[in-house]
C-alpha positions as CSV (number, residue, x, y, z in Angstrom):
1,M,172.1,82.9,72.9
2,F,169.2,82.4,75.4
3,N,167.3,79.6,77.1
4,A,164.1,77.9,75.8
5,L,162.3,74.7,76.6
6,V,162.5,72.8,73.3
7,V,160.4,69.8,72.5
8,E,161.9,67.5,69.9
9,K,160.6,64.3,68.3
10,D,162.6,61.1,67.5
11,E,161.4,60.2,64.0
12,E,162.1,56.5,64.4
13,S,160.4,55.9,67.7
14,G,157.8,58.8,67.5
15,K,158.6,59.7,71.1
16,T,159.1,63.3,72.1
17,S,161.3,64.8,74.7
18,A,161.4,68.3,76.3
19,E,164.5,70.0,77.8
20,V,165.9,73.4,78.3
21,K,168.4,74.3,75.6
22,Q,170.2,77.4,74.3
23,I,168.9,78.9,71.0
24,G,169.6,82.1,69.1
25,E,167.5,84.9,67.6
26,E,168.0,83.3,64.2
27,D,166.0,80.3,65.4
28,L,162.9,82.3,66.2
29,P,160.1,82.5,63.7
30,H,159.8,85.4,61.3
31,A,157.2,87.9,62.6
32,D,156.7,91.6,63.4
33,V,157.6,91.9,67.1
34,T,160.4,90.5,69.2
35,V,159.6,90.3,72.9
36,A,161.9,89.8,75.9
37,V,159.8,87.3,77.8
38,E,159.6,87.7,81.5
39,Y,156.9,85.3,82.6
40,S,154.8,82.5,81.2
41,T,152.4,80.0,82.8
42,V,151.2,76.4,82.6
43,N,147.8,75.4,81.0
44,Y,146.3,72.1,80.1
45,K,147.3,72.7,76.4
46,D,150.9,73.2,77.5
47,G,150.8,69.9,79.3
48,L,149.6,68.2,76.1
49,C,152.4,69.9,74.0
50,I,155.2,69.0,76.5
51,G,154.0,65.5,77.2
52,P,154.7,62.2,75.3
53,G,153.5,62.3,71.8
54,G,153.5,66.1,71.6
55,G,149.8,66.6,71.8
56,L,148.9,69.6,69.7
57,V,152.3,70.2,68.2
58,R,152.5,69.8,64.4
59,K,156.1,70.7,63.6
60,Y,159.4,70.0,65.5
61,P,161.5,71.3,67.1
62,H,158.9,73.3,69.0
63,V,158.8,75.8,71.9
64,P,155.6,75.5,73.8
65,G,153.9,78.1,76.1
66,I,150.5,79.4,75.1
67,D,150.9,82.6,77.3
68,F,153.6,85.1,77.9
69,A,154.2,88.6,79.2
70,G,157.2,90.8,78.7
71,T,158.8,93.8,77.2
72,V,159.0,94.7,73.5
73,E,162.6,94.5,72.3
74,S,162.1,95.4,68.7
75,S,159.1,96.0,66.4
76,D,158.4,96.4,62.7
77,D,154.8,97.5,63.6
78,D,154.0,101.1,64.5
79,R,151.6,99.9,67.3
80,Y,154.5,98.8,69.5
81,K,157.9,100.2,70.3
82,P,160.9,99.0,72.4
83,G,160.1,99.2,76.1
84,D,156.3,98.6,75.8
85,K,154.9,96.0,78.2
86,V,152.7,93.4,76.4
87,V,150.8,90.2,77.1
88,L,149.9,87.4,74.7
89,T,147.3,84.7,75.1
90,G,145.7,82.5,72.4
91,W,146.1,82.6,68.6
92,R,147.5,79.0,68.8
93,V,150.8,80.3,70.0
94,G,152.6,77.5,71.8
95,E,150.7,75.0,69.6
96,A,151.1,75.8,65.9
97,H,153.5,78.7,66.6
98,W,156.5,79.0,68.9
99,G,155.4,80.2,72.3
100,G,156.5,81.7,75.6
101,Y,158.7,79.0,77.2
102,S,161.7,81.0,76.0
103,Q,163.6,84.1,77.1
104,K,162.7,85.7,73.8
105,A,159.7,85.3,71.5
106,R,158.8,86.7,68.0
107,V,155.1,87.0,67.1
108,K,152.7,88.9,65.0
109,A,151.7,92.4,66.4
110,D,148.0,91.5,66.0
111,W,148.4,88.8,68.6
112,L,149.6,91.2,71.4
113,V,147.7,93.3,73.8
114,P,149.2,96.2,75.7
115,L,149.5,95.4,79.4
116,P,146.8,97.3,81.2
117,E,147.6,99.8,84.0
118,G,147.5,98.2,87.4
119,L,149.0,94.9,86.3
120,D,152.7,93.9,86.0
121,T,154.0,91.1,83.9
122,R,154.1,88.6,86.7
123,Q,150.5,89.3,87.7
124,A,149.5,89.1,84.0
125,M,150.8,85.5,84.0
126,A,149.2,84.7,87.3
127,V,146.0,85.5,85.3
128,G,147.1,84.0,81.9
129,T,144.7,82.2,79.5
130,A,142.9,80.7,82.5
131,G,142.1,84.0,84.1
132,F,141.4,85.7,80.8
133,T,138.9,82.9,80.0
134,A,137.4,83.3,83.5
135,M,136.9,87.0,82.9
136,L,135.3,86.3,79.4
137,A,132.9,83.9,81.1
138,V,131.9,86.5,83.8
139,M,131.4,89.1,81.1
140,A,129.2,86.7,79.1
141,L,127.0,86.0,82.1
142,E,126.7,89.7,82.9
143,D,125.8,90.5,79.3
144,Q,122.9,88.0,79.6
145,G,121.9,89.3,83.0
146,L,123.0,87.4,86.1
147,K,120.1,86.1,88.2
148,T,119.7,86.3,92.0
149,G,120.7,82.8,92.9
150,P,124.3,81.6,93.7
151,V,126.7,81.4,90.9
152,L,128.0,77.8,90.5
153,V,131.7,77.4,89.5
154,T,132.7,73.8,88.5
155,G,136.3,72.7,88.6
156,A,136.7,75.5,91.0
157,A,140.2,74.7,92.3
158,G,141.7,74.7,88.8
159,G,143.1,77.8,87.0
160,V,139.9,79.1,85.4
161,G,137.8,78.2,88.4
162,S,140.1,79.8,90.9
163,V,140.1,83.2,89.1
164,A,136.3,83.0,88.4
165,T,135.6,82.4,92.1
166,A,137.7,85.4,93.1
167,I,136.2,87.7,90.5
168,L,132.6,86.7,91.2
169,A,133.0,87.0,95.0
170,N,134.7,90.4,94.6
171,L,131.8,91.6,92.5
172,G,129.4,90.7,95.3
173,H,128.0,87.4,94.0
174,E,127.4,84.4,96.2
175,V,129.7,81.7,94.8
176,A,129.2,77.9,95.1
177,A,132.4,76.1,94.3
178,V,132.4,72.6,93.0
179,T,135.5,70.4,93.7
180,G,136.3,66.7,93.9
181,R,139.2,67.5,96.3
182,P,137.9,68.1,99.8
183,E,141.4,69.3,100.9
184,Q,140.8,72.4,98.7
185,E,137.9,73.7,100.8
186,E,139.9,76.3,102.8
187,Y,141.7,77.5,99.6
188,L,138.3,78.1,97.8
189,K,136.8,79.8,100.8
190,A,139.8,82.1,101.0
191,L,139.1,83.0,97.4
192,G,135.6,84.0,98.3
193,A,133.5,80.9,97.9
194,S,130.6,80.9,100.4
195,R,129.7,77.2,99.7
196,I,131.6,74.1,98.7
197,V,129.7,71.6,96.6
198,P,131.2,68.0,96.5
199,R,131.7,66.9,92.9
200,E,129.8,63.7,93.4
201,E,126.6,65.6,94.1
202,L,126.4,66.7,90.5
203,T,127.9,63.8,88.6
204,E,125.0,61.3,88.8
205,V,123.0,61.2,85.5
206,T,119.3,61.5,86.2
207,K,116.2,61.0,84.0
208,K,114.4,63.9,85.4
209,P,113.7,66.6,82.8
210,L,114.1,69.4,85.3
211,E,115.1,69.8,89.0
212,Q,114.7,72.5,91.6
213,E,115.8,76.0,90.4
214,T,119.0,76.5,92.3
215,W,121.7,78.5,90.4
216,G,121.5,82.0,89.1
217,G,124.5,81.4,86.8
218,C,127.3,78.9,86.2
219,I,130.8,78.8,84.9
220,D,131.4,75.3,83.8
221,A,134.9,73.8,83.2
222,V,133.8,70.1,83.2
223,A,130.9,69.4,80.8
224,G,130.0,65.7,80.6
225,A,127.5,64.4,83.2
226,M,128.0,67.4,85.5
227,L,126.9,69.9,82.9
228,G,123.9,67.8,82.0
229,R,122.8,67.8,85.6
230,V,123.5,71.5,86.2
231,L,121.4,72.6,83.3
232,K,118.4,71.0,84.9
233,Q,119.0,73.1,88.1
234,M,119.4,76.5,86.5
235,E,117.0,79.3,87.4
236,Y,114.5,80.6,84.8
237,G,116.3,82.8,82.2
238,S,119.8,82.1,83.6
239,S,122.9,81.2,81.7
240,V,125.8,78.7,81.8
241,A,129.2,79.8,80.4
242,A,130.9,76.7,79.1
243,I,134.7,77.0,79.1
244,G,136.1,73.4,79.3
245,L,135.4,69.7,78.8
246,A,137.4,67.9,81.5
247,G,134.5,65.5,82.0
248,G,134.1,64.8,78.3
249,A,132.8,66.6,75.2
250,A,129.3,65.2,75.4
251,I,126.6,66.6,77.7
252,E,125.4,63.4,79.3
253,G,121.8,63.2,80.5
254,A,121.0,66.5,78.9
255,L,117.6,67.2,77.5
256,I,116.2,70.2,75.5
257,T,113.8,70.9,78.4
258,P,115.8,73.5,80.4
259,F,116.3,75.6,77.2
260,I,112.6,75.6,76.2
261,L,110.8,75.5,79.6
262,R,113.2,77.7,81.5
263,G,114.8,79.7,78.8
264,V,118.3,78.7,80.0
265,N,121.2,79.9,77.8
266,L,124.3,77.9,77.1
267,L,127.2,80.2,76.2
268,G,130.3,78.9,74.6
269,I,133.5,80.8,75.7
270,D,136.4,80.8,73.3
271,S,139.6,82.5,74.4
272,V,141.9,81.6,71.4
273,M,140.4,83.7,68.6
274,Q,138.8,86.6,70.6
275,P,138.8,89.9,68.7
276,Y,141.3,92.5,69.8
277,E,138.6,94.9,71.2
278,N,137.2,92.2,73.5
279,R,140.7,91.2,74.6
280,V,141.4,94.8,75.7
281,R,138.0,95.0,77.5
282,A,138.6,91.7,79.4
283,W,142.2,92.7,80.5
284,E,140.9,96.1,81.7
285,R,138.2,94.3,83.7
286,I,140.8,91.9,85.1
287,A,142.9,94.8,86.3
288,K,139.8,96.4,87.9
289,D,137.8,93.5,89.3
290,L,140.3,90.7,90.2
291,P,141.6,91.3,93.8
292,M,145.4,91.1,93.6
293,D,145.8,89.6,97.1
294,K,143.5,86.7,96.1
295,L,145.5,86.3,92.8
296,E,148.8,86.1,94.8
297,A,147.3,83.3,96.9
298,M,146.8,81.2,93.7
299,V,150.4,81.5,92.5
300,Q,152.9,78.6,92.4
301,P,156.3,79.8,91.2
302,A,158.3,77.7,88.6
303,T,161.2,77.9,86.2
304,L,161.8,76.5,82.7
305,S,163.5,73.4,84.2
306,D,160.3,72.6,86.2
307,L,158.1,72.5,83.1
308,P,158.4,68.8,82.0
309,G,157.2,67.7,85.5
310,L,154.5,70.4,85.7
311,G,153.3,69.4,82.2
312,K,152.6,65.9,83.5
313,D,151.0,67.1,86.7
314,I,148.5,69.4,85.0
315,L,147.3,66.5,82.8
316,K,146.6,64.5,86.0
317,G,144.7,67.3,87.6
318,Q,147.4,67.8,90.2
319,V,148.0,71.5,89.7
320,K,146.2,74.0,92.0
321,G,145.6,77.6,91.1
322,R,148.1,79.3,88.8
323,V,151.7,78.4,87.9
324,V,153.8,81.4,87.1
325,V,157.0,80.5,85.2
326,D,160.0,82.9,85.6
327,V,161.7,82.2,82.3
328,N,164.9,84.1,83.4
329,A,165.3,82.3,86.7
């Protein structure tokens, strides 16, 4: 028997509850590889799955946790053998499939990636889906050719924004970090941000078709009115990598003008269904280009029993940086 955070639903009331319980290997889903999980993390999707109503969960009981890293315990697939270190992000694990908030997980071999040299399992979960997404966004901007101006990072104190800020600064880019929390200024500067942009400077919807060319690139976690405003301020031929929609799914105040008159690119970043080859490429870049001392500064440690409270906090925007969950603590 081993510990897992189990979400259950009361059929009469429709309410869900999450608590740490003991389960056995016979409870795990049928799949190729059994992993002894060492660490997981907390993402916005996890908060939805833990919280009231179950969010993205379709079948109960359910074990959330969209990320995990650990050691292969057994495998029916030749690509993995006992003792291999692996990491998993995406593939709707933790949503449609049981996830990493458990001391053991069983998943398809296709969903796993070998842990790259230079990273341990704890560091991999300090990165997690948020950091993986940040690296995908940086790679997409590079593939399009980053311009000379500062790179804007919106939602910079969050998980994706924190890692993106650290990576971009480490690569030598000038980073302008957008936050609505003035108390995070020192934290963001420690990650490498050279400029702090108050959120309210970019949330006003304007009727101007274009504004002064200011940003050489952007990683946007907000969308909504902020993305509509930022698009008007992008340099000619620059790109915005869109990774989230905390401010709403619509791009308020947006016009076609930046795309036609300035050749601005809007790049959608998906981390869930990324092909295996690009996953490996991104994780290798993370091991190479993310400064580990900066990564450690983002970490907030947690255990399985902390997860119900953290699930609520992340939905309220009250989680800074990266939560690393030691599932065996």
